[in-house]
C-alpha positions as CSV (number, residue, x, y, z in Angstrom):
1,M,2.4,-13.0,-0.9
2,D,-0.7,-14.5,0.7
3,P,-2.2,-12.0,3.1
4,Q,-3.7,-14.6,5.4
5,S,-0.5,-16.6,5.5
6,I,1.4,-13.5,6.4
7,I,-1.0,-12.8,9.3
8,A,-1.4,-16.4,10.5
9,G,2.3,-17.1,10.3
10,A,3.2,-14.1,12.4
11,G,1.1,-15.3,15.4
12,P,1.1,-12.8,18.2
13,W,3.2,-10.4,16.0
14,A,0.6,-10.4,13.2
15,L,-0.4,-6.8,13.6
16,A,3.2,-5.6,13.9
17,V,4.0,-7.5,10.7
18,V,1.1,-5.9,8.8
19,C,2.2,-2.5,10.1
20,A,5.7,-3.1,8.9
21,I,4.5,-4.1,5.4
22,V,2.3,-1.0,5.1
23,F,5.2,1.2,6.3
24,A,7.6,-0.4,3.8
25,E,5.2,0.1,0.9
26,T,5.6,3.9,1.0
27,G,8.7,4.3,3.3
28,L,11.2,2.0,1.6
29,L,10.3,2.2,-2.1
30,V,9.3,-1.5,-2.3
31,G,5.6,-1.0,-2.9
32,F,5.8,-3.0,-6.2
33,V,5.8,-6.4,-4.5
34,L,3.6,-5.8,-1.4
35,P,-0.1,-6.6,-1.3
36,G,-1.1,-3.3,0.2
37,D,-4.9,-2.9,-0.6
38,T,-5.7,-6.6,-0.3
39,L,-3.7,-6.9,2.9
40,L,-5.7,-4.0,4.4
41,L,-9.1,-5.5,3.4
42,I,-8.1,-8.9,4.7
43,S,-6.9,-7.4,7.9
44,G,-10.3,-5.9,8.4
45,V,-12.0,-9.2,7.7
46,L,-9.7,-11.0,10.1
47,S,-10.5,-8.4,12.8
48,A,-14.2,-9.3,12.8
49,P,-15.9,-11.1,15.7
50,G,-15.4,-14.8,15.5
51,V,-12.1,-14.4,13.7
52,A,-10.1,-11.9,15.7
53,A,-6.7,-12.9,14.2
54,F,-5.1,-9.8,15.8
55,H,-6.5,-10.3,19.2
56,A,-7.3,-6.5,19.2
57,H,-10.4,-4.4,18.6
58,V,-10.7,-3.4,15.0
59,A,-10.5,0.3,16.0
60,W,-6.9,-0.3,17.3
61,V,-6.1,-2.3,14.2
62,A,-7.2,0.5,12.0
63,V,-5.4,3.2,14.0
64,L,-2.1,1.4,14.2
65,I,-2.0,0.4,10.6
66,A,-2.9,4.0,9.6
67,A,-0.1,5.3,11.8
68,A,2.3,2.9,10.1
69,A,1.2,4.3,6.7
70,F,1.7,7.8,7.9
71,V,5.2,7.1,9.2
72,G,6.0,5.4,6.0
73,G,4.9,8.4,4.0
74,E,7.0,10.7,6.2
75,V,10.1,8.5,5.6
76,G,9.4,8.5,1.8
77,Y,9.2,12.3,1.9
78,L,12.6,12.6,3.7
79,I,14.1,10.3,1.1
80,G,12.8,12.6,-1.6
81,R,14.2,15.7,0.1
82,R,17.7,14.2,0.6
83,A,18.2,11.7,-2.2
84,G,15.1,11.8,-4.4
85,G,16.8,13.4,-7.4
86,A,19.1,10.3,-7.7
87,V,16.1,8.0,-7.3
88,F,14.1,9.8,-10.0
89,E,17.0,10.0,-12.4
90,R,17.8,6.2,-12.3
91,R,17.5,4.2,-15.4
92,E,15.0,1.3,-15.4
93,S,16.2,-1.7,-13.4
94,G,14.2,-4.6,-12.1
95,L,10.8,-3.4,-11.1
96,F,11.8,0.3,-11.4
97,S,10.3,2.0,-14.4
98,R,10.5,5.5,-15.7
99,A,6.9,5.2,-16.6
100,D,6.1,4.9,-12.8
101,V,7.9,8.2,-12.2
102,E,6.2,9.9,-15.1
103,R,2.8,8.6,-13.8
104,T,3.5,10.0,-10.4
105,D,4.5,13.3,-11.9
106,A,1.3,13.4,-13.8
107,F,-0.6,12.9,-10.6
108,F,1.0,15.9,-9.0
109,R,0.3,18.0,-12.1
110,R,-3.3,17.0,-12.0
111,F,-4.1,17.1,-8.3
112,G,-1.4,19.3,-6.8
113,G,-0.8,18.6,-3.1
114,A,-4.0,16.5,-2.9
115,A,-2.1,13.9,-5.1
116,V,-0.5,12.8,-1.8
117,V,-4.0,11.7,-0.7
118,V,-5.2,10.4,-4.1
119,A,-2.1,8.4,-4.8
120,R,-2.7,6.3,-1.7
121,F,-5.3,4.5,-3.6
122,V,-3.2,3.8,-6.7
123,P,-0.7,1.0,-6.6
124,V,2.9,1.9,-7.5
125,V,2.1,5.6,-7.5
126,R,1.6,5.6,-3.8
127,T,5.2,4.3,-3.5
128,F,6.7,7.2,-5.4
129,A,4.3,10.0,-4.3
130,P,6.1,10.7,-1.0
131,V,9.4,10.8,-2.8
132,A,8.0,13.1,-5.5
133,A,6.7,15.5,-2.8
134,G,10.1,15.6,-1.2
135,V,11.9,16.2,-4.5
136,G,9.5,19.0,-5.3
137,H,10.1,20.5,-1.8
138,M,6.5,20.6,-0.9
139,P,6.3,22.4,2.5
140,S,6.7,19.7,5.2
141,R,3.7,20.8,7.2
142,R,1.5,20.8,4.2
143,Y,2.8,17.4,3.1
144,S,2.3,15.9,6.6
145,L,-1.3,17.1,6.6
146,Y,-2.1,15.5,3.3
147,N,-0.1,12.4,4.3
148,A,-2.1,12.0,7.6
149,L,-5.4,12.4,5.7
150,G,-4.3,9.9,3.1
151,A,-3.1,7.4,5.7
152,V,-6.4,7.6,7.6
153,L,-8.6,7.3,4.5
154,W,-6.6,4.6,2.8
155,A,-5.2,2.4,5.6
156,G,-7.7,2.9,8.3
157,G,-10.6,3.2,5.8
158,L,-9.9,-0.1,4.0
159,V,-9.5,-2.0,7.3
160,L,-12.9,-0.7,8.4
161,V,-14.4,-1.6,5.0
162,G,-13.1,-5.2,5.3
163,Y,-14.5,-5.4,8.8
164,A,-17.9,-4.0,7.8
165,L,-18.2,-6.4,4.9
166,H,-17.7,-9.3,7.2
167,L,-20.6,-8.1,9.3
168,V,-23.1,-8.3,6.5
169,P,-24.7,-11.8,6.9
170,P,-24.5,-12.9,3.2
171,V,-20.9,-11.7,3.0
172,Q,-20.0,-13.3,6.3
173,R,-21.3,-16.7,5.1
174,F,-19.5,-16.2,1.8
175,V,-16.3,-15.4,3.6
176,V,-16.6,-18.4,5.9
177,D,-17.5,-20.8,3.0
178,Y,-15.1,-19.4,0.4
179,I,-12.2,-17.9,2.4
180,D,-9.7,-19.9,0.3
181,V,-11.1,-18.6,-2.9
182,I,-11.1,-15.1,-1.6
183,L,-7.5,-15.4,-0.6
184,L,-6.5,-16.8,-3.9
185,G,-8.2,-13.8,-5.5
186,A,-6.4,-11.5,-3.2
187,V,-3.1,-13.1,-4.1
188,A,-3.9,-12.7,-7.8
189,V,-4.7,-9.0,-7.4
190,A,-1.5,-8.5,-5.5
191,V,0.8,-10.6,-7.8
192,V,-0.6,-10.2,-11.3
193,P,0.1,-6.4,-11.6
194,T,3.7,-7.0,-10.5
195,A,4.2,-9.8,-13.0
196,V,2.7,-7.6,-15.8
197,Q,5.1,-4.8,-14.8
198,L,8.1,-7.2,-14.9
199,L,7.1,-8.6,-18.3
200,A,6.6,-5.1,-19.7
201,V,10.0,-3.9,-18.5
202,R,11.7,-7.0,-20.0
203,R,9.8,-6.6,-23.3
204,R,11.0,-2.9,-23.6
205,R,14.6,-4.0,-22.9
206,R,14.5,-6.7,-25.6
207,M,13.0,-4.2,-28.1
208,R,15.8,-1.7,-27.3
209,G,18.4,-4.4,-27.5
């Protein structure tokens, strides 16, 4: 998934597409294959003056993407409250791994409710954290507070970081001159962990077989 291709291919719907991807990463348990962090940074870069891929001020881009992250977290929490036990008791299949669940549980044991915020910055864990909070019956108001804080810091924050980086003259020149290299790196960061996860799951299955 090439972040710039996603944005460019969506045309006037680019911002809506980015929001949908960010929502799905925590709301639909498909965070394994979505370029969350890199997509947010690239969204910030492409919101900068002279690029303006979204045709909207960066503040609106950050607010709307953060709102999508918040709504996704709320949906994930509801899934955990209503069907999370079944999700967490599944055997490994495809990209699903018991290790991912155990890693999420470890986050909650270490950070408590604040894990909802911390997990936003950890790929895979951020996909399961809302479900884990729902399974553990974290009070909904407390969860929503942490979820809102995490969405603002992660989604809104990374968009603004990408935007700010583009405003630094040396960085701006580098982005203009090497945007293709940057995007290839972004794709690698998004795809390589997923590929490693798939290979690890297949290797464990062969060893068990």
